[in-house]
Backbone as CSV, one residue per row, in Angstrom:
resi,resn,N_x,N_y,N_z,CA_x,CA_y,CA_z,C_x,C_y,C_z
1,UNK,15.259,10.707,-4.179,14.268,9.998,-4.945,14.056,8.613,-4.360
2,UNK,12.805,8.235,-4.194,12.482,6.930,-3.617,12.619,5.838,-4.663
3,UNK,13.022,4.668,-4.219,13.070,3.520,-5.119,12.536,2.304,-4.375
4,UNK,12.087,1.345,-5.145,11.510,0.143,-4.549,11.669,-1.004,-5.530
5,UNK,11.914,-2.181,-5.021,11.992,-3.371,-5.862,10.581,-3.927,-5.971
6,UNK,9.945,-3.658,-7.108,8.542,-3.996,-7.280,8.255,-5.476,-7.093
7,UNK,9.150,-6.338,-7.524,8.909,-7.772,-7.387,8.896,-8.227,-5.931
8,UNK,9.428,-7.404,-5.029,9.442,-7.758,-3.609,8.179,-7.296,-2.871
9,UNK,7.452,-6.347,-3.463,6.279,-5.807,-2.761,4.968,-6.062,-3.493
10,UNK,5.054,-6.618,-4.702,3.845,-6.835,-5.493,3.621,-8.303,-5.785
11,UNK,2.351,-8.649,-5.947,1.993,-9.953,-6.454,2.616,-10.089,-7.841
12,UNK,3.002,-11.303,-8.207,3.699,-11.528,-9.484,2.960,-10.931,-10.680
13,UNK,1.652,-10.970,-10.671,0.866,-10.475,-11.812,1.007,-8.971,-12.006
14,UNK,1.464,-8.261,-10.987,1.553,-6.800,-11.048,2.981,-6.286,-11.151
15,UNK,3.969,-7.129,-11.000,5.370,-6.691,-10.924,5.877,-6.014,-12.193
16,UNK,5.268,-6.269,-13.327,5.747,-5.666,-14.567,4.850,-4.520,-15.061
17,UNK,3.930,-4.083,-14.226,3.000,-3.012,-14.598,3.612,-1.644,-14.314
18,UNK,3.033,-0.619,-14.918,3.489,0.755,-14.676,3.030,1.218,-13.298
19,UNK,3.716,2.216,-12.768,3.338,2.748,-11.454,1.896,3.261,-11.447
20,UNK,1.447,4.008,-12.461,0.040,4.427,-12.458,-0.934,3.240,-12.420
21,UNK,-0.600,2.163,-13.145,-1.450,0.976,-13.120,-1.448,0.328,-11.736
22,UNK,-0.289,0.273,-11.107,-0.178,-0.324,-9.770,-0.967,0.498,-8.755
23,UNK,-0.863,1.805,-8.825,-1.595,2.653,-7.883,-3.102,2.521,-8.040
24,UNK,-3.556,2.224,-9.234,-4.985,2.031,-9.496,-5.440,0.592,-9.227
25,UNK,-4.495,-0.278,-8.947,-4.789,-1.698,-8.735,-5.476,-1.921,-7.401
26,UNK,-6.165,-3.042,-7.273,-6.732,-3.393,-5.965,-5.600,-3.637,-4.961
27,UNK,-5.894,-3.431,-3.692,-4.859,-3.602,-2.666,-4.286,-5.015,-2.654
28,UNK,-5.019,-5.967,-3.182,-4.507,-7.337,-3.251,-3.348,-7.472,-4.233
29,UNK,-3.041,-6.419,-4.976,-1.847,-6.431,-5.832,-0.582,-6.396,-4.986
30,UNK,-0.691,-5.966,-3.741,0.455,-5.946,-2.832,0.705,-7.355,-2.306
31,UNK,1.958,-7.745,-2.307,2.332,-9.080,-1.831,1.870,-9.255,-0.379
32,UNK,1.187,-10.348,-0.132,0.740,-10.651,1.225,-0.641,-10.111,1.571
33,UNK,-1.249,-9.347,0.668,-2.601,-8.831,0.907,-3.569,-9.680,0.089
34,UNK,-4.426,-10.394,0.778,-5.359,-11.289,0.100,-6.592,-10.532,-0.394
35,UNK,-7.381,-11.195,-1.212,-8.644,-10.603,-1.649,-9.525,-10.318,-0.437
36,UNK,-9.511,-11.222,0.528,-10.311,-11.019,1.748,-9.803,-9.806,2.530
37,UNK,-8.494,-9.637,2.620,-7.935,-8.439,3.267,-8.442,-7.188,2.556
38,UNK,-8.475,-7.242,1.239,-8.973,-6.118,0.453,-10.433,-5.819,0.771
39,UNK,-11.242,-6.873,0.907,-12.649,-6.692,1.266,-12.782,-6.029,2.632
40,UNK,-11.950,-6.460,3.570,-11.997,-5.897,4.928,-11.555,-4.431,4.935
41,UNK,-10.520,-4.104,4.150,-10.095,-2.700,4.048,-11.197,-1.841,3.444
42,UNK,-11.903,-2.394,2.476,-13.013,-1.651,1.871,-14.129,-1.427,2.891
43,UNK,-14.476,-2.477,3.629,-15.524,-2.361,4.641,-15.148,-1.367,5.742
44,UNK,-13.925,-1.444,6.206,-13.498,-0.624,7.342,-13.202,0.819,6.966
45,UNK,-12.547,1.014,5.819,-12.043,2.349,5.486,-12.455,2.859,4.106
46,UNK,-13.172,2.057,3.348,-13.552,2.468,2.003,-12.402,2.427,1.014
47,UNK,-11.349,1.710,1.358,-10.144,1.627,0.522,-10.300,0.486,-0.478
48,UNK,-10.085,0.789,-1.766,-10.151,-0.265,-2.780,-8.894,-0.346,-3.636
49,UNK,-8.068,0.695,-3.650,-6.869,0.696,-4.493,-5.604,0.907,-3.669
50,UNK,-4.484,0.613,-4.294,-3.186,0.835,-3.647,-3.024,2.318,-3.317
51,UNK,-3.422,3.202,-4.242,-3.320,4.648,-3.987,-4.157,5.060,-2.772
52,UNK,-5.376,4.562,-2.700,-6.233,4.917,-1.563,-5.636,4.433,-0.248
53,UNK,-5.023,3.264,-0.257,-4.364,2.763,0.951,-3.225,3.693,1.353
54,UNK,-2.408,4.097,0.378,-1.278,4.987,0.653,-1.734,6.340,1.185
55,UNK,-2.895,6.792,0.731,-3.399,8.106,1.127,-4.284,8.061,2.371
56,UNK,-4.527,6.872,2.895,-5.369,6.723,4.076,-4.758,7.473,5.255
57,UNK,-5.528,8.321,5.872,-4.981,9.171,6.931,-4.360,8.355,8.067
58,UNK,-4.900,7.201,8.357,-4.347,6.397,9.444,-2.964,5.850,9.086
59,UNK,-2.774,5.520,7.837,-1.455,5.078,7.373,-0.466,6.232,7.479
60,UNK,-0.888,7.423,7.047,-0.007,8.595,7.128,0.335,8.948,8.576
61,UNK,-0.652,8.835,9.459,-0.392,9.123,10.872,0.626,8.129,11.435
62,UNK,0.457,6.855,11.118,1.387,5.834,11.606,2.795,6.077,11.056
63,UNK,2.901,6.473,9.789,4.206,6.781,9.206,4.840,7.977,9.894
64,UNK,4.044,8.999,10.200,4.570,10.190,10.881,5.067,9.841,12.270
65,UNK,4.322,9.011,12.992,4.753,8.603,14.330,6.038,7.805,14.273
66,UNK,6.161,6.941,13.287,7.380,6.163,13.118,8.566,7.069,12.813
67,UNK,8.341,8.082,11.985,9.415,9.028,11.650,9.865,9.794,12.879
68,UNK,8.911,10.213,13.711,9.255,10.931,14.945,10.061,10.016,15.867
69,UNK,9.607,8.773,15.996,10.315,7.816,16.852,11.740,7.601,16.361
70,UNK,11.901,7.456,15.066,13.221,7.261,14.477,14.112,8.487,14.715
71,UNK,13.537,9.669,14.610,14.296,10.911,14.774,14.797,11.098,16.202
72,UNK,14.047,10.607,17.181,14.445,10.832,18.572,15.343,9.712,19.112
73,UNK,15.554,8.706,18.359,16.432,7.602,18.824,17.876,7.922,18.629
């Protein structure tokens, strides 16, 4: 089972929200992602929520490549 310290990855305003609320939140709910970053993600990939970012095929491809690299080391 995966776990994460929400206060370390979320903007303070989102750290006490439920996971469904966080997944529906704008990507700027993630710590270090600005509103402008969110606008750019929307323009480039049509991503507006944390869930959409997680499901973005390019993110999944990068995660798969990282897993392969880790496995062969």
